[in-house]
Structure formats: C-alpha cells, structure tokens
N, CA, C, O and CB atoms as a CASP TS submission, in Angstrom:
PFRMAT TS
TARGET T0000
AUTHOR 0000-0000-0000
METHOD Language model
MODEL 1
PARENT N/A
ATOM      1  N   MET     1       0.841  -1.185   0.000  1.00  0.00           N
ATOM      2  CA  MET     1       0.000   0.000   0.000  1.00  0.00           C
ATOM      3  C   MET     1       0.884   1.246   0.000  1.00  0.00           C
ATOM      4  O   MET     1       1.831   1.348   0.780  1.00  0.00           O
ATOM      5  CB  MET     1      -0.956  -0.001   1.221  1.00  0.00           C
ATOM      6  N   THR     2       0.565   2.185  -0.879  1.00  0.00           N
ATOM      7  CA  THR     2       1.340   3.407  -0.994  1.00  0.00           C
ATOM      8  C   THR     2       0.888   4.420   0.046  1.00  0.00           C
ATOM      9  O   THR     2      -0.309   4.662   0.204  1.00  0.00           O
ATOM     10  CB  THR     2       1.216   3.994  -2.402  1.00  0.00           C
ATOM     11  N   GLU     3       1.834   5.006   0.749  1.00  0.00           N
ATOM     12  CA  GLU     3       1.515   6.021   1.739  1.00  0.00           C
ATOM     13  C   GLU     3       1.344   7.368   1.044  1.00  0.00           C
ATOM     14  O   GLU     3       2.160   7.753   0.207  1.00  0.00           O
ATOM     15  CB  GLU     3       2.614   6.097   2.825  1.00  0.00           C
ATOM     16  N   ILE     4       0.284   8.072   1.396  1.00  0.00           N
ATOM     17  CA  ILE     4       0.005   9.389   0.813  1.00  0.00           C
ATOM     18  C   ILE     4       0.346  10.447   1.848  1.00  0.00           C
ATOM     19  O   ILE     4      -0.184  10.436   2.959  1.00  0.00           O
ATOM     20  CB  ILE     4      -1.491   9.513   0.355  1.00  0.00           C
ATOM     21  N   LYS     5       1.228  11.356   1.478  1.00  0.00           N
ATOM     22  CA  LYS     5       1.610  12.450   2.370  1.00  0.00           C
ATOM     23  C   LYS     5       0.540  13.526   2.320  1.00  0.00           C
ATOM     24  O   LYS     5       0.187  14.006   1.243  1.00  0.00           O
ATOM     25  CB  LYS     5       2.997  13.035   1.982  1.00  0.00           C
ATOM     26  N   LEU     6       0.024  13.905   3.484  1.00  0.00           N
ATOM     27  CA  LEU     6      -0.973  14.959   3.584  1.00  0.00           C
ATOM     28  C   LEU     6      -0.398  16.126   4.371  1.00  0.00           C
ATOM     29  O   LEU     6       0.334  15.950   5.345  1.00  0.00           O
ATOM     30  CB  LEU     6      -2.266  14.436   4.247  1.00  0.00           C
ATOM     31  N   TYR     7      -0.750  17.319   3.919  1.00  0.00           N
ATOM     32  CA  TYR     7      -0.316  18.540   4.595  1.00  0.00           C
ATOM     33  C   TYR     7      -1.526  19.272   5.164  1.00  0.00           C
ATOM     34  O   TYR     7      -2.567  19.360   4.513  1.00  0.00           O
ATOM     35  CB  TYR     7       0.467  19.457   3.626  1.00  0.00           C
ATOM     36  N   SER     8      -1.386  19.792   6.369  1.00  0.00           N
ATOM     37  CA  SER     8      -2.427  20.650   6.930  1.00  0.00           C
ATOM     38  C   SER     8      -2.218  22.063   6.376  1.00  0.00           C
ATOM     39  O   SER     8      -1.157  22.376   5.837  1.00  0.00           O
ATOM     40  CB  SER     8      -2.392  20.641   8.509  1.00  0.00           C
ATOM     41  N   LEU     9      -3.231  22.899   6.514  1.00  0.00           N
ATOM     42  CA  LEU     9      -3.088  24.288   6.064  1.00  0.00           C
ATOM     43  C   LEU     9      -1.964  24.988   6.831  1.00  0.00           C
ATOM     44  O   LEU     9      -1.241  25.816   6.276  1.00  0.00           O
ATOM     45  CB  LEU     9      -4.418  25.057   6.244  1.00  0.00           C
ATOM     46  N   LYS    10      -1.831  24.648   8.100  1.00  0.00           N
ATOM     47  CA  LYS    10      -0.780  25.260   8.922  1.00  0.00           C
ATOM     48  C   LYS    10       0.609  24.888   8.391  1.00  0.00           C
ATOM     49  O   LYS    10       1.482  25.748   8.283  1.00  0.00           O
ATOM     50  CB  LYS    10      -0.922  24.817  10.400  1.00  0.00           C
ATOM     51  N   GLU    11       0.811  23.618   8.061  1.00  0.00           N
ATOM     52  CA  GLU    11       2.096  23.165   7.521  1.00  0.00           C
ATOM     53  C   GLU    11       2.400  23.848   6.189  1.00  0.00           C
ATOM     54  O   GLU    11       3.513  24.323   5.964  1.00  0.00           O
ATOM     55  CB  GLU    11       2.095  21.636   7.342  1.00  0.00           C
ATOM     56  N   LEU    12       1.397  23.892   5.307  1.00  0.00           N
ATOM     57  CA  LEU    12       1.607  24.492   3.990  1.00  0.00           C
ATOM     58  C   LEU    12       1.828  25.993   4.077  1.00  0.00           C
ATOM     59  O   LEU    12       2.620  26.552   3.319  1.00  0.00           O
ATOM     60  CB  LEU    12       0.425  24.202   3.089  1.00  0.00           C
ATOM     61  N   ALA    13       1.133  26.643   4.995  1.00  0.00           N
ATOM     62  CA  ALA    13       1.300  28.089   5.161  1.00  0.00           C
ATOM     63  C   ALA    13       2.760  28.399   5.498  1.00  0.00           C
ATOM     64  O   ALA    13       3.337  29.341   4.956  1.00  0.00           O
ATOM     65  CB  ALA    13       0.352  28.633   6.273  1.00  0.00           C
ATOM     66  N   THR    14       3.346  27.617   6.382  1.00  0.00           N
ATOM     67  CA  THR    14       4.751  27.791   6.752  1.00  0.00           C
ATOM     68  C   THR    14       5.662  27.463   5.569  1.00  0.00           C
ATOM     69  O   THR    14       6.602  28.202   5.276  1.00  0.00           O
ATOM     70  CB  THR    14       5.106  26.902   7.962  1.00  0.00           C
ATOM     71  N   LEU    15       5.377  26.360   4.901  1.00  0.00           N
ATOM     72  CA  LEU    15       6.197  25.899   3.775  1.00  0.00           C
ATOM     73  C   LEU    15       6.195  26.898   2.621  1.00  0.00           C
ATOM     74  O   LEU    15       7.236  27.144   2.012  1.00  0.00           O
ATOM     75  CB  LEU    15       5.698  24.545   3.283  1.00  0.00           C
ATOM     76  N   LEU    16       5.027  27.477   2.319  1.00  0.00           N
ATOM     77  CA  LEU    16       4.884  28.366   1.163  1.00  0.00           C
ATOM     78  C   LEU    16       4.969  29.856   1.518  1.00  0.00           C
ATOM     79  O   LEU    16       4.889  30.711   0.636  1.00  0.00           O
ATOM     80  CB  LEU    16       3.570  28.093   0.483  1.00  0.00           C
ATOM     81  N   SER    17       5.128  30.161   2.798  1.00  0.00           N
ATOM     82  CA  SER    17       5.204  31.550   3.281  1.00  0.00           C
ATOM     83  C   SER    17       3.964  32.362   2.907  1.00  0.00           C
ATOM     84  O   SER    17       4.061  33.498   2.444  1.00  0.00           O
ATOM     85  CB  SER    17       6.448  32.232   2.716  1.00  0.00           C
ATOM     86  N   VAL    18       2.797  31.752   3.121  1.00  0.00           N
ATOM     87  CA  VAL    18       1.516  32.440   2.947  1.00  0.00           C
ATOM     88  C   VAL    18       0.675  32.171   4.195  1.00  0.00           C
ATOM     89  O   VAL    18       1.065  31.382   5.055  1.00  0.00           O
ATOM     90  CB  VAL    18       0.772  31.959   1.636  1.00  0.00           C
ATOM     91  N   THR    19      -0.475  32.829   4.286  1.00  0.00           N
ATOM     92  CA  THR    19      -1.342  32.607   5.442  1.00  0.00           C
ATOM     93  C   THR    19      -2.274  31.423   5.187  1.00  0.00           C
ATOM     94  O   THR    19      -2.496  31.022   4.045  1.00  0.00           O
ATOM     95  CB  THR    19      -2.161  33.877   5.759  1.00  0.00           C
ATOM     96  N   GLU    20      -2.808  30.880   6.266  1.00  0.00           N
ATOM     97  CA  GLU    20      -3.785  29.808   6.142  1.00  0.00           C
ATOM     98  C   GLU    20      -5.017  30.305   5.396  1.00  0.00           C
ATOM     99  O   GLU    20      -5.629  29.547   4.644  1.00  0.00           O
ATOM    100  CB  GLU    20      -4.176  29.265   7.528  1.00  0.00           C
ATOM    101  N   ARG    21      -5.387  31.565   5.592  1.00  0.00           N
ATOM    102  CA  ARG    21      -6.538  32.167   4.904  1.00  0.00           C
ATOM    103  C   ARG    21      -6.306  32.166   3.393  1.00  0.00           C
ATOM    104  O   ARG    21      -7.224  31.876   2.626  1.00  0.00           O
ATOM    105  CB  ARG    21      -6.787  33.615   5.412  1.00  0.00           C
ATOM    106  N   THR    22      -5.085  32.491   2.962  1.00  0.00           N
ATOM    107  CA  THR    22      -4.758  32.477   1.531  1.00  0.00           C
ATOM    108  C   THR    22      -4.957  31.072   0.967  1.00  0.00           C
ATOM    109  O   THR    22      -5.540  30.914  -0.106  1.00  0.00           O
ATOM    110  CB  THR    22      -3.298  32.956   1.291  1.00  0.00           C
ATOM    111  N   LEU    23      -4.483  30.060   1.673  1.00  0.00           N
ATOM    112  CA  LEU    23      -4.635  28.676   1.222  1.00  0.00           C
ATOM    113  C   LEU    23      -6.108  28.286   1.159  1.00  0.00           C
ATOM    114  O   LEU    23      -6.538  27.606   0.228  1.00  0.00           O
ATOM    115  CB  LEU    23      -3.873  27.719   2.153  1.00  0.00           C
ATOM    116  N   HIS    24      -6.877  28.720   2.153  1.00  0.00           N
ATOM    117  CA  HIS    24      -8.304  28.428   2.162  1.00  0.00           C
ATOM    118  C   HIS    24      -8.973  29.061   0.942  1.00  0.00           C
ATOM    119  O   HIS    24      -9.844  28.454   0.320  1.00  0.00           O
ATOM    120  CB  HIS    24      -8.957  28.938   3.469  1.00  0.00           C
ATOM    121  N   ASN    25      -8.564  30.275   0.607  1.00  0.00           N
ATOM    122  CA  ASN    25      -9.104  30.949  -0.577  1.00  0.00           C
ATOM    123  C   ASN    25      -8.728  30.206  -1.858  1.00  0.00           C
ATOM    124  O   ASN    25      -9.541  30.112  -2.778  1.00  0.00           O
ATOM    125  CB  ASN    25      -8.598  32.397  -0.643  1.00  0.00           C
ATOM    126  N   TYR    26      -7.508  29.678  -1.925  1.00  0.00           N
ATOM    127  CA  TYR    26      -7.084  28.894  -3.085  1.00  0.00           C
ATOM    128  C   TYR    26      -7.971  27.661  -3.250  1.00  0.00           C
ATOM    129  O   TYR    26      -8.369  27.321  -4.364  1.00  0.00           O
ATOM    130  CB  TYR    26      -5.606  28.475  -2.944  1.00  0.00           C
ATOM    131  N   ILE    27      -8.277  26.998  -2.142  1.00  0.00           N
ATOM    132  CA  ILE    27      -9.127  25.807  -2.189  1.00  0.00           C
ATOM    133  C   ILE    27     -10.542  26.197  -2.617  1.00  0.00           C
ATOM    134  O   ILE    27     -11.138  25.557  -3.483  1.00  0.00           O
ATOM    135  CB  ILE    27      -9.153  25.093  -0.808  1.00  0.00           C
ATOM    136  N   LYS    28     -11.066  27.248  -2.004  1.00  0.00           N
ATOM    137  CA  LYS    28     -12.428  27.695  -2.300  1.00  0.00           C
ATOM    138  C   LYS    28     -12.586  28.095  -3.767  1.00  0.00           C
ATOM    139  O   LYS    28     -13.626  27.841  -4.375  1.00  0.00           O
ATOM    140  CB  LYS    28     -12.802  28.870  -1.399  1.00  0.00           C
ATOM    141  N   SER    29     -11.553  28.720  -4.332  1.00  0.00           N
ATOM    142  CA  SER    29     -11.630  29.184  -5.721  1.00  0.00           C
ATOM    143  C   SER    29     -11.278  28.087  -6.729  1.00  0.00           C
ATOM    144  O   SER    29     -11.438  28.277  -7.934  1.00  0.00           O
ATOM    145  CB  SER    29     -10.704  30.370  -5.919  1.00  0.00           C
ATOM    146  N   GLY    30     -10.799  26.939  -6.237  1.00  0.00           N
ATOM    147  CA  GLY    30     -10.460  25.837  -7.124  1.00  0.00           C
ATOM    148  C   GLY    30      -9.018  25.850  -7.618  1.00  0.00           C
ATOM    149  O   GLY    30      -8.641  25.001  -8.425  1.00  0.00           O
ATOM    150  N   LYS    31      -8.204  26.797  -7.150  1.00  0.00           N
ATOM    151  CA  LYS    31      -6.796  26.841  -7.560  1.00  0.00           C
ATOM    152  C   LYS    31      -6.009  25.678  -6.972  1.00  0.00           C
ATOM    153  O   LYS    31      -5.042  25.200  -7.566  1.00  0.00           O
ATOM    154  CB  LYS    31      -6.159  28.166  -7.136  1.00  0.00           C
ATOM    155  N   MET    32      -6.439  25.230  -5.795  1.00  0.00           N
ATOM    156  CA  MET    32      -5.766  24.123  -5.109  1.00  0.00           C
ATOM    157  C   MET    32      -6.843  23.135  -4.662  1.00  0.00           C
ATOM    158  O   MET    32      -7.913  23.533  -4.202  1.00  0.00           O
ATOM    159  CB  MET    32      -4.907  24.635  -3.877  1.00  0.00           C
ATOM    160  N   LYS    33      -6.547  21.849  -4.802  1.00  0.00           N
ATOM    161  CA  LYS    33      -7.494  20.824  -4.366  1.00  0.00           C
ATOM    162  C   LYS    33      -7.123  20.341  -2.979  1.00  0.00           C
ATOM    163  O   LYS    33      -5.958  20.071  -2.685  1.00  0.00           O
ATOM    164  CB  LYS    33      -7.527  19.644  -5.356  1.00  0.00           C
ATOM    165  N   GLY    34      -8.132  20.237  -2.138  1.00  0.00           N
ATOM    166  CA  GLY    34      -7.939  19.739  -0.791  1.00  0.00           C
ATOM    167  C   GLY    34      -9.199  19.016  -0.345  1.00  0.00           C
ATOM    168  O   GLY    34     -10.234  19.082  -1.007  1.00  0.00           O
ATOM    169  N   GLN    35      -9.102  18.333   0.770  1.00  0.00           N
ATOM    170  CA  GLN    35     -10.274  17.658   1.309  1.00  0.00           C
ATOM    171  C   GLN    35     -10.287  17.819   2.813  1.00  0.00           C
ATOM    172  O   GLN    35      -9.245  17.901   3.463  1.00  0.00           O
ATOM    173  CB  GLN    35     -10.290  16.165   0.917  1.00  0.00           C
ATOM    174  N   LYS    36     -11.492  17.861   3.347  1.00  0.00           N
ATOM    175  CA  LYS    36     -11.634  17.954   4.796  1.00  0.00           C
ATOM    176  C   LYS    36     -11.610  16.552   5.371  1.00  0.00           C
ATOM    177  O   LYS    36     -12.377  15.679   4.964  1.00  0.00           O
ATOM    178  CB  LYS    36     -12.943  18.697   5.194  1.00  0.00           C
ATOM    179  N   ILE    37     -10.720  16.355   6.319  1.00  0.00           N
ATOM    180  CA  ILE    37     -10.623  15.085   7.028  1.00  0.00           C
ATOM    181  C   ILE    37     -10.676  15.418   8.505  1.00  0.00           C
ATOM    182  O   ILE    37      -9.827  16.142   9.023  1.00  0.00           O
ATOM    183  CB  ILE    37      -9.309  14.290   6.652  1.00  0.00           C
ATOM    184  N   GLY    38     -11.675  14.885   9.174  1.00  0.00           N
ATOM    185  CA  GLY    38     -11.840  15.183  10.592  1.00  0.00           C
ATOM    186  C   GLY    38     -12.097  16.657  10.849  1.00  0.00           C
ATOM    187  O   GLY    38     -11.721  17.181  11.897  1.00  0.00           O
ATOM    188  N   GLY    39     -12.734  17.328   9.899  1.00  0.00           N
ATOM    189  CA  GLY    39     -13.075  18.738  10.062  1.00  0.00           C
ATOM    190  C   GLY    39     -11.954  19.700   9.732  1.00  0.00           C
ATOM    191  O   GLY    39     -12.115  20.912   9.872  1.00  0.00           O
ATOM    192  N   LYS    40     -10.813  19.175   9.292  1.00  0.00           N
ATOM    193  CA  LYS    40      -9.673  20.036   8.955  1.00  0.00           C
ATOM    194  C   LYS    40      -9.250  19.791   7.516  1.00  0.00           C
ATOM    195  O   LYS    40      -9.271  18.659   7.034  1.00  0.00           O
ATOM    196  CB  LYS    40      -8.485  19.784   9.916  1.00  0.00           C
ATOM    197  N   TRP    41      -8.866  20.867   6.835  1.00  0.00           N
ATOM    198  CA  TRP    41      -8.431  20.750   5.449  1.00  0.00           C
ATOM    199  C   TRP    41      -7.081  20.054   5.371  1.00  0.00           C
ATOM    200  O   TRP    41      -6.170  20.335   6.150  1.00  0.00           O
ATOM    201  CB  TRP    41      -8.357  22.129   4.788  1.00  0.00           C
ATOM    202  N   GLN    42      -6.973  19.139   4.411  1.00  0.00           N
ATOM    203  CA  GLN    42      -5.736  18.423   4.135  1.00  0.00           C
ATOM    204  C   GLN    42      -5.467  18.500   2.640  1.00  0.00           C
ATOM    205  O   GLN    42      -6.390  18.388   1.833  1.00  0.00           O
ATOM    206  CB  GLN    42      -5.815  16.940   4.620  1.00  0.00           C
ATOM    207  N   ILE    43      -4.215  18.690   2.273  1.00  0.00           N
ATOM    208  CA  ILE    43      -3.820  18.743   0.870  1.00  0.00           C
ATOM    209  C   ILE    43      -2.790  17.642   0.647  1.00  0.00           C
ATOM    210  O   ILE    43      -1.803  17.550   1.377  1.00  0.00           O
ATOM    211  CB  ILE    43      -3.246  20.158   0.480  1.00  0.00           C
ATOM    212  N   SER    44      -3.021  16.813  -0.359  1.00  0.00           N
ATOM    213  CA  SER    44      -2.081  15.729  -0.639  1.00  0.00           C
ATOM    214  C   SER    44      -0.843  16.296  -1.330  1.00  0.00           C
ATOM    215  O   SER    44      -0.879  17.374  -1.923  1.00  0.00           O
ATOM    216  CB  SER    44      -2.744  14.630  -1.516  1.00  0.00           C
ATOM    217  N   GLU    45       0.241  15.549  -1.238  1.00  0.00           N
ATOM    218  CA  GLU    45       1.483  15.958  -1.886  1.00  0.00           C
ATOM    219  C   GLU    45       1.283  16.074  -3.398  1.00  0.00           C
ATOM    220  O   GLU    45       1.844  16.964  -4.036  1.00  0.00           O
ATOM    221  CB  GLU    45       2.613  14.959  -1.567  1.00  0.00           C
ATOM    222  N   THR    46       0.484  15.173  -3.965  1.00  0.00           N
ATOM    223  CA  THR    46       0.187  15.210  -5.399  1.00  0.00           C
ATOM    224  C   THR    46      -0.523  16.511  -5.767  1.00  0.00           C
ATOM    225  O   THR    46      -0.159  17.166  -6.744  1.00  0.00           O
ATOM    226  CB  THR    46      -0.676  13.998  -5.805  1.00  0.00           C
ATOM    227  N   ASN    47      -1.538  16.886  -4.982  1.00  0.00           N
ATOM    228  CA  ASN    47      -2.269  18.126  -5.269  1.00  0.00           C
ATOM    229  C   ASN    47      -1.397  19.361  -5.041  1.00  0.00           C
ATOM    230  O   ASN    47      -1.560  20.367  -5.731  1.00  0.00           O
ATOM    231  CB  ASN    47      -3.526  18.212  -4.399  1.00  0.00           C
ATOM    232  N   LEU    48      -0.487  19.295  -4.093  1.00  0.00           N
ATOM    233  CA  LEU    48       0.445  20.398  -3.877  1.00  0.00           C
ATOM    234  C   LEU    48       1.347  20.559  -5.096  1.00  0.00           C
ATOM    235  O   LEU    48       1.570  21.678  -5.557  1.00  0.00           O
ATOM    236  CB  LEU    48       1.291  20.161  -2.603  1.00  0.00           C
ATOM    237  N   GLN    49       1.866  19.453  -5.622  1.00  0.00           N
ATOM    238  CA  GLN    49       2.722  19.505  -6.806  1.00  0.00           C
ATOM    239  C   GLN    49       1.967  20.068  -8.011  1.00  0.00           C
ATOM    240  O   GLN    49       2.510  20.870  -8.770  1.00  0.00           O
ATOM    241  CB  GLN    49       3.265  18.108  -7.131  1.00  0.00           C
ATOM    242  N   LYS    50       0.725  19.648  -8.181  1.00  0.00           N
ATOM    243  CA  LYS    50      -0.094  20.162  -9.278  1.00  0.00           C
ATOM    244  C   LYS    50      -0.269  21.676  -9.139  1.00  0.00           C
ATOM    245  O   LYS    50      -0.159  22.410 -10.121  1.00  0.00           O
ATOM    246  CB  LYS    50      -1.473  19.455  -9.307  1.00  0.00           C
ATOM    247  N   PHE    51      -0.540  22.136  -7.928  1.00  0.00           N
ATOM    248  CA  PHE    51      -0.716  23.565  -7.677  1.00  0.00           C
ATOM    249  C   PHE    51       0.574  24.321  -8.007  1.00  0.00           C
ATOM    250  O   PHE    51       0.538  25.352  -8.678  1.00  0.00           O
ATOM    251  CB  PHE    51      -1.129  23.812  -6.204  1.00  0.00           C
ATOM    252  N   LEU    52       1.697  23.812  -7.539  1.00  0.00           N
ATOM    253  CA  LEU    52       2.983  24.486  -7.764  1.00  0.00           C
ATOM    254  C   LEU    52       3.376  24.496  -9.247  1.00  0.00           C
ATOM    255  O   LEU    52       4.088  25.392  -9.699  1.00  0.00           O
ATOM    256  CB  LEU    52       4.081  23.805  -6.943  1.00  0.00           C
ATOM    257  N   ASN    53       2.908  23.492  -9.996  1.00  0.00           N
ATOM    258  CA  ASN    53       3.185  23.425 -11.430  1.00  0.00           C
ATOM    259  C   ASN    53       2.184  24.208 -12.266  1.00  0.00           C
ATOM    260  O   ASN    53       2.315  24.291 -13.487  1.00  0.00           O
ATOM    261  CB  ASN    53       3.197  21.993 -11.880  1.00  0.00           C
ATOM    262  N   GLY    54       1.182  24.781 -11.605  1.00  0.00           N
ATOM    263  CA  GLY    54       0.185  25.570 -12.323  1.00  0.00           C
ATOM    264  C   GLY    54      -0.971  24.763 -12.875  1.00  0.00           C
ATOM    265  O   GLY    54      -1.795  25.294 -13.619  1.00  0.00           O
ATOM    266  N   ASP    55      -1.048  23.469 -12.521  1.00  0.00           N
ATOM    267  CA  ASP    55      -2.173  22.638 -12.946  1.00  0.00           C
ATOM    268  C   ASP    55      -3.307  22.799 -11.944  1.00  0.00           C
ATOM    269  O   ASP    55      -3.075  22.871 -10.737  1.00  0.00           O
ATOM    270  CB  ASP    55      -1.754  21.140 -13.074  1.00  0.00           C
ATOM    271  N   THR    56      -4.533  22.854 -12.451  1.00  0.00           N
ATOM    272  CA  THR    56      -5.681  22.976 -11.515  1.00  0.00           C
ATOM    273  C   THR    56      -6.486  21.718 -11.470  1.00  0.00           C
ATOM    274  O   THR    56      -7.477  21.645 -10.743  1.00  0.00           O
ATOM    275  CB  THR    56      -6.588  24.133 -11.907  1.00  0.00           C
TER
END
C-alpha cells in the first residue's frame, strides 16, 4: 500500500510563506485541491505539486 503524504493548512502556510486564509481561498476558488478530514483541510502531496506546477 502506498503512503500518501498529507499537509495541513498550517504546515503548507509555513512551507509556502503564505497565510492559512490564503490557502483556504485557493481551495475555495479551485486553484488548489484539498479535502476535509476530521473537520480540517488536508492537501495531498500530489495536489500540492499540481498547484505548484500551475495545474488545476
């Protein structure tokens, strides 16, 4: 079974030097794909790479 790396908004905000609100706006607008797990947004490493490459 392949392990999928998930990032919280807090982790990504630090990694990308943006606010959690900015990331939430990216998800809401469809620029970044994420899913709520346990009531918190999670972004997979695959979706992060797609976002960084400009793929939506």
